[in-house]
TIPA-852628 format. One record per residue (C-alpha): residue in three letters; x, y, z; residue number from 1. Coordinates in nm, 4 decimals. Last residue first. Layout:
BEGIN
{'ALA', {X, Y, Z}, NUM}
...
This chain:
BEGIN
{'ARG', {14.3228, 3.2740, 12.4367}, 162}
{'PHE', {14.1842, 3.5569, 12.6167}, 161}
{'ASP', {14.1994, 3.9213, 12.4567}, 160}
{'LEU', {14.1226, 4.1907, 12.6758}, 159}
{'ASP', {13.9335, 4.4766, 12.5146}, 158}
{'PRO', {13.9629, 4.7866, 12.7492}, 157}
{'SER', {13.6337, 4.9587, 12.7930}, 156}
{'GLY', {13.5625, 5.2590, 12.5652}, 155}
{'ASN', {13.2244, 5.1984, 12.4262}, 154}
{'ALA', {13.3855, 5.1369, 12.0999}, 153}
{'THR', {13.6305, 4.8992, 12.2294}, 152}
{'VAL', {13.9602, 4.9513, 12.3618}, 151}
{'GLY', {14.3087, 4.8334, 12.2849}, 150}
{'THR', {14.4610, 4.4442, 12.2239}, 149}
{'VAL', {14.5012, 4.4128, 12.6097}, 148}
{'GLN', {14.6626, 4.0561, 12.6206}, 147}
{'CYS', {14.5767, 3.7523, 12.8113}, 146}
{'THR', {14.6961, 3.4013, 12.8145}, 145}
{'THR', {14.5420, 3.0554, 12.9084}, 144}
{'SER', {14.7382, 2.7642, 12.9725}, 143}
{'PRO', {14.6034, 2.7715, 13.3338}, 142}
{'SER', {14.2615, 2.7053, 13.2430}, 141}
{'LEU', {14.0397, 2.7114, 13.5512}, 140}
{'LYS', {14.2837, 2.9446, 13.7730}, 139}
{'ASP', {14.3665, 3.1703, 13.4792}, 138}
{'TYR', {14.6670, 3.3404, 13.5729}, 137}
{'PHE', {14.7815, 3.7112, 13.4872}, 136}
{'PRO', {15.0553, 3.8330, 13.7273}, 135}
{'SER', {14.9626, 3.9940, 14.0416}, 134}
{'VAL', {14.7842, 4.3267, 14.1463}, 133}
{'TYR', {14.5938, 4.3822, 14.4793}, 132}
{'LYS', {14.9201, 4.4715, 14.6962}, 131}
{'SER', {14.9635, 4.7371, 14.3996}, 130}
{'GLN', {14.6763, 4.9431, 14.5500}, 129}
{'VAL', {14.4609, 5.0439, 14.2553}, 128}
{'TYR', {14.5093, 5.3525, 14.0588}, 127}
{'GLY', {14.2880, 5.5129, 13.7870}, 126}
{'SER', {14.2048, 5.5563, 13.4368}, 125}
{'ILE', {13.9505, 5.7428, 13.2414}, 124}
{'LYS', {13.9072, 5.8280, 12.8788}, 123}
{'LYS', {13.9341, 5.5147, 12.6934}, 122}
{'ASN', {13.7710, 5.2971, 12.9882}, 121}
{'ILE', {13.8958, 5.1989, 13.3187}, 120}
{'LEU', {14.2934, 5.1558, 13.2570}, 119}
{'VAL', {14.4463, 5.0931, 13.5723}, 118}
{'HIS', {14.7882, 5.2480, 13.7014}, 117}
{'ALA', {14.9380, 5.0306, 13.9927}, 116}
{'PHE', {14.9737, 5.1856, 14.3369}, 115}
{'GLY', {15.2536, 5.1617, 14.6129}, 114}
{'GLN', {15.3583, 5.4981, 14.5680}, 113}
{'VAL', {15.3864, 5.4830, 14.1939}, 112}
{'TYR', {15.4062, 5.1577, 14.0013}, 111}
{'GLU', {15.5274, 5.1770, 13.6678}, 110}
{'GLY', {15.3335, 5.1759, 13.3427}, 109}
{'GLY', {15.0317, 4.9996, 13.2501}, 108}
{'VAL', {14.7574, 4.7608, 13.4054}, 107}
{'ALA', {14.4490, 4.6308, 13.2018}, 106}
{'GLU', {14.2435, 4.4547, 13.4554}, 105}
{'TYR', {14.1258, 4.0930, 13.5645}, 104}
{'GLU', {13.9196, 3.9980, 13.8365}, 103}
{'THR', {13.7069, 4.3198, 13.8386}, 102}
{'THR', {13.8335, 4.6378, 14.0145}, 101}
{'ARG', {13.5755, 4.8923, 14.1666}, 100}
{'ALA', {13.5560, 5.2448, 14.0189}, 99}
{'VAL', {13.6407, 5.6151, 14.0647}, 98}
{'ILE', {13.7116, 5.6332, 14.4324}, 97}
{'PRO', {13.7996, 5.9802, 14.5459}, 96}
{'SER', {14.1632, 6.0472, 14.6695}, 95}
{'ASP', {14.2581, 5.9739, 15.0301}, 94}
{'LYS', {14.4119, 5.6367, 14.9242}, 93}
{'ASP', {14.6777, 5.8020, 14.6925}, 92}
{'PRO', {14.7606, 5.7174, 14.3746}, 91}
{'LYS', {14.5100, 5.9568, 14.1930}, 90}
{'ALA', {14.1517, 5.8951, 14.1111}, 89}
{'TYR', {14.1419, 5.5749, 14.3013}, 88}
{'ILE', {14.0224, 5.2201, 14.2268}, 87}
{'PRO', {13.8742, 5.0733, 14.4927}, 86}
{'GLU', {13.8777, 4.6679, 14.5531}, 85}
{'PHE', {13.5962, 4.4900, 14.4034}, 84}
{'GLU', {13.7740, 4.1962, 14.2926}, 83}
{'LYS', {14.1505, 4.1275, 14.3659}, 82}
{'VAL', {14.3511, 4.1799, 14.0484}, 81}
{'ASP', {14.5009, 3.9666, 13.7811}, 80}
{'LYS', {14.7018, 4.1346, 13.5346}, 79}
{'CYS', {14.6594, 4.1915, 13.1918}, 78}
{'VAL', {14.9133, 4.4365, 13.0110}, 77}
{'TRP', {14.8921, 4.7985, 12.8841}, 76}
{'LEU', {15.1827, 4.9564, 12.7119}, 75}
{'GLY', {15.1095, 5.3153, 12.6141}, 74}
{'LYS', {14.8463, 5.4922, 12.4006}, 73}
{'ILE', {14.5392, 5.2979, 12.2949}, 72}
{'PRO', {14.4275, 5.1701, 11.9659}, 71}
{'TYR', {14.0682, 5.1149, 11.8874}, 70}
{'ILE', {13.9018, 4.7599, 11.8654}, 69}
{'HIS', {13.5994, 4.7661, 11.6363}, 68}
{'PRO', {13.3647, 4.4744, 11.7461}, 67}
{'GLN', {13.3709, 4.1697, 11.5105}, 66}
{'TYR', {13.0281, 4.0343, 11.4428}, 65}
{'VAL', {13.0663, 3.7267, 11.2083}, 64}
{'GLN', {12.9790, 3.7866, 10.8425}, 63}
{'ASN', {13.3393, 3.7604, 10.7368}, 62}
{'GLN', {13.3704, 3.4208, 10.9135}, 61}
{'PRO', {13.0926, 3.2830, 10.6730}, 60}
{'VAL', {12.8092, 3.1333, 10.8502}, 59}
{'PRO', {12.7758, 2.7917, 10.8438}, 58}
{'HIS', {12.4456, 2.6576, 10.6501}, 57}
{'GLY', {12.1791, 2.4965, 10.8690}, 56}
{'LEU', {12.1876, 2.3411, 11.2087}, 55}
{'ASN', {12.1604, 2.0101, 11.0402}, 54}
{'LEU', {12.2093, 1.6957, 11.2797}, 53}
{'HIS', {12.2663, 1.3960, 11.0743}, 52}
{'MET', {12.1424, 1.0732, 11.1821}, 51}
{'THR', {12.3394, 0.7731, 11.0749}, 50}
{'GLN', {12.4758, 0.7414, 11.4344}, 49}
{'LEU', {12.1691, 0.7706, 11.5984}, 48}
{'ARG', {11.9856, 0.5310, 11.3916}, 47}
{'GLN', {12.2574, 0.2689, 11.4571}, 46}
{'ASP', {12.2551, 0.3230, 11.8524}, 45}
{'SER', {11.8643, 0.2361, 11.8289}, 44}
{'GLU', {11.9131, -0.0679, 11.6248}, 43}
{'LYS', {12.1850, -0.1889, 11.8972}, 42}
{'GLN', {11.9376, -0.0807, 12.1735}, 41}
{'LEU', {11.6380, -0.2811, 12.0026}, 40}
{'GLN', {11.8999, -0.5874, 11.9550}, 39}
{'GLU', {11.9950, -0.5763, 12.2969}, 38}
{'LEU', {11.6119, -0.5535, 12.4168}, 37}
{'GLU', {11.5408, -0.8806, 12.2288}, 36}
{'GLN', {11.8329, -1.0492, 12.3326}, 35}
{'ARG', {11.7391, -0.9658, 12.7059}, 34}
{'SER', {11.3842, -1.1115, 12.6497}, 33}
{'MET', {11.0818, -0.8753, 12.6075}, 32}
{'VAL', {10.7786, -0.9500, 12.8280}, 31}
{'GLN', {10.4271, -0.9134, 12.6586}, 30}
{'GLY', {10.2435, -1.1317, 12.8866}, 29}
{'PRO', {10.0356, -0.8333, 13.0364}, 28}
{'LYS', {10.0693, -0.5425, 12.8430}, 27}
{'PRO', {10.3968, -0.3448, 12.8705}, 26}
{'PRO', {10.3999, -0.0300, 13.0951}, 25}
{'VAL', {10.3766, 0.2955, 12.9069}, 24}
{'GLN', {10.6771, 0.4867, 12.9765}, 23}
{'GLY', {10.6568, 0.8430, 13.1731}, 22}
{'TYR', {10.8647, 0.7122, 13.4645}, 21}
{'ALA', {11.0539, 0.4126, 13.3466}, 20}
{'CYS', {10.9483, 0.0669, 13.2818}, 19}
{'GLY', {11.0113, -0.2703, 13.4543}, 18}
{'ALA', {10.6596, -0.3654, 13.5645}, 17}
{'SER', {10.7907, -0.3871, 13.9178}, 16}
{'VAL', {10.8943, -0.0131, 13.8734}, 15}
{'VAL', {10.5496, 0.0901, 13.7634}, 14}
{'ILE', {10.3944, -0.1157, 14.0330}, 13}
{'ALA', {10.6219, 0.0069, 14.3225}, 12}
{'ALA', {10.5704, 0.3703, 14.1936}, 11}
{'ILE', {10.1953, 0.3223, 14.2086}, 10}
{'ALA', {10.2180, 0.1901, 14.5718}, 9}
{'ALA', {10.4434, 0.4946, 14.6512}, 8}
{'SER', {10.1899, 0.7391, 14.5276}, 7}
{'PHE', {9.8832, 0.5690, 14.7149}, 6}
{'GLY', {10.1034, 0.5792, 15.0314}, 5}
{'LEU', {10.2059, 0.9456, 14.9871}, 4}
{'ARG', {9.8356, 1.0508, 14.9538}, 3}
{'GLY', {9.7210, 0.8306, 15.2393}, 2}
{'MET', {9.5685, 0.4702, 15.2369}, 1}
């Protein structure tokens, strides 16, 4: 009998004994009735309901790390942007590319020559073609809103999703 045939034979014996993989099969003659199995299930469910999961004391909210958010000048709003599109240094396709877009960007000001002003970090902003910019919408959670609250310590825009 080949290796596969032997494994199949063992699996058939275990399944016919009525036990799952990893369980010890019952001893011969030790068969539980349906009522006994239901009683065991009921007792198990009761034990699970009375168990208390103790994950320790809750951490006071004032001790939870809150990154410091710094204010930024101007009005910036969350927008959906096609990912990985170039962000140019100036509103011109011939200007140097300074970054690539992510799914959501902080967009501010008026559109200039078909480009939207995008905040890359505290010191750098750029321009992305306005055809790639649309109103904020989260496909996975349509009720989600987004606000630009400022910039974080590393200078990146802080987008607050709720």
